[in-house]
C-alpha positions as CSV (number, residue, x, y, z in Angstrom):
1,M,0.0,0.0,0.0
2,S,1.4,3.4,-0.9
3,G,2.1,6.1,1.7
4,A,-0.8,8.2,0.5
5,S,-3.2,5.3,0.7
6,K,-2.1,4.5,4.2
7,K,-2.6,8.1,5.3
8,T,-6.1,8.1,3.8
9,L,-7.0,4.9,5.7
10,D,-5.6,6.3,8.9
11,C,-8.0,9.2,8.7
12,M,-11.1,7.2,7.9
13,H,-13.7,5.8,10.3
14,P,-12.9,2.1,10.8
15,Q,-16.1,1.1,8.9
16,H,-15.1,3.3,6.0
17,A,-11.6,1.8,6.0
18,A,-13.0,-1.7,5.9
19,L,-15.2,-0.9,2.9
20,F,-12.4,0.9,1.0
21,T,-9.9,-1.9,1.7
22,T,-12.2,-4.8,0.9
23,I,-13.4,-3.4,-2.4
24,D,-9.9,-2.2,-3.3
25,Q,-8.4,-5.7,-2.7
26,Y,-11.1,-7.3,-4.8
27,V,-10.8,-5.0,-7.8
28,K,-7.0,-5.1,-7.7
29,A,-7.0,-8.9,-7.6
30,H,-9.6,-9.5,-10.3
31,H,-9.5,-6.4,-12.6
32,H,-6.2,-4.5,-12.3
33,C,-8.2,-1.6,-10.9
34,F,-8.2,0.4,-7.6
35,V,-10.6,2.4,-5.5
36,A,-9.9,6.1,-6.2
37,E,-12.9,7.5,-4.2
38,C,-15.1,6.0,-1.6
39,D,-17.8,8.5,-0.4
40,P,-21.0,8.2,1.5
41,N,-24.1,9.8,-0.1
42,P,-26.5,10.2,2.9
43,P,-29.4,11.8,1.0
44,C,-29.6,8.7,-1.2
45,A,-28.7,6.2,1.5
46,E,-25.8,4.8,-0.5
47,W,-22.1,4.9,-1.1
48,S,-20.4,5.9,-4.3
49,I,-17.2,4.2,-5.2
50,C,-14.9,5.3,-8.1
51,L,-12.8,2.6,-9.6
52,R,-9.8,3.3,-11.9
53,P,-7.4,1.1,-13.7
54,T,-3.9,0.4,-12.4
55,E,-0.8,0.7,-14.5
56,E,-0.9,-3.1,-15.0
57,N,-4.2,-2.8,-16.8
58,T,-3.0,-3.2,-20.4
59,R,-6.5,-2.9,-21.9
60,V,-6.9,0.7,-20.8
61,L,-3.3,1.7,-21.6
62,V,-3.7,0.4,-25.2
63,R,-6.8,2.6,-25.6
64,G,-4.8,5.6,-24.2
65,V,-7.6,6.5,-21.9
66,Y,-7.4,6.8,-18.1
67,A,-11.0,6.0,-17.4
68,C,-13.1,5.3,-14.4
69,K,-16.3,3.6,-13.4
70,Y,-18.6,4.5,-10.5
71,I,-20.5,1.9,-8.6
72,R,-23.2,2.6,-6.0
73,L,-23.6,0.5,-2.9
74,S,-26.6,0.4,-0.7
75,L,-26.2,0.8,3.1
76,N,-27.1,-2.9,3.5
77,E,-24.3,-3.9,1.0
78,V,-21.8,-1.7,2.9
79,E,-22.8,-3.2,6.2
80,E,-22.4,-6.7,4.8
81,I,-18.9,-5.9,3.4
82,C,-17.7,-4.3,6.6
83,A,-19.1,-7.1,8.8
84,G,-17.3,-9.9,6.8
85,Y,-14.5,-8.0,5.1
86,T,-15.6,-9.8,1.9
87,V,-17.4,-9.1,-1.3
88,S,-20.5,-11.2,-1.7
89,P,-20.9,-13.3,-4.9
90,K,-23.8,-11.1,-6.0
91,L,-21.8,-7.9,-5.6
92,A,-18.7,-9.5,-7.2
93,E,-20.9,-10.3,-10.2
94,R,-22.1,-6.8,-10.4
95,I,-18.6,-5.3,-10.1
96,D,-17.3,-7.8,-12.7
97,L,-20.1,-6.7,-15.1
98,E,-19.4,-3.0,-14.5
99,L,-15.7,-3.3,-15.0
100,R,-15.9,-5.5,-18.1
101,S,-15.3,-2.4,-20.4
102,L,-12.6,-1.0,-18.2
103,S,-10.4,-3.8,-17.2
104,D,-8.4,-6.8,-18.3
105,T,-9.8,-9.3,-16.0
106,V,-7.2,-11.3,-14.0
107,P,-7.6,-15.0,-14.3
């Protein structure tokens, strides 16, 4: 983890850090992406997560575009992630579908 990422996590509420870390680990391992933003959206009772490709993501580098994808998570999904430090199969499927156009999926 980079120094900047460590400082960001140190400043977060433990629940927010668990969400950030769990999603970040999943998208790095499966899609050569990372969590760039992880923000609550209280009026909509959801979280907004911005995912960007890592340097290892050859699909995006070939296109010459540094793109991003946003996913929205309900408060229930966030609670589930934070309680188990894991991405459910249903959420993993949704993330995989969303990142199909952005990533070179890792086998």
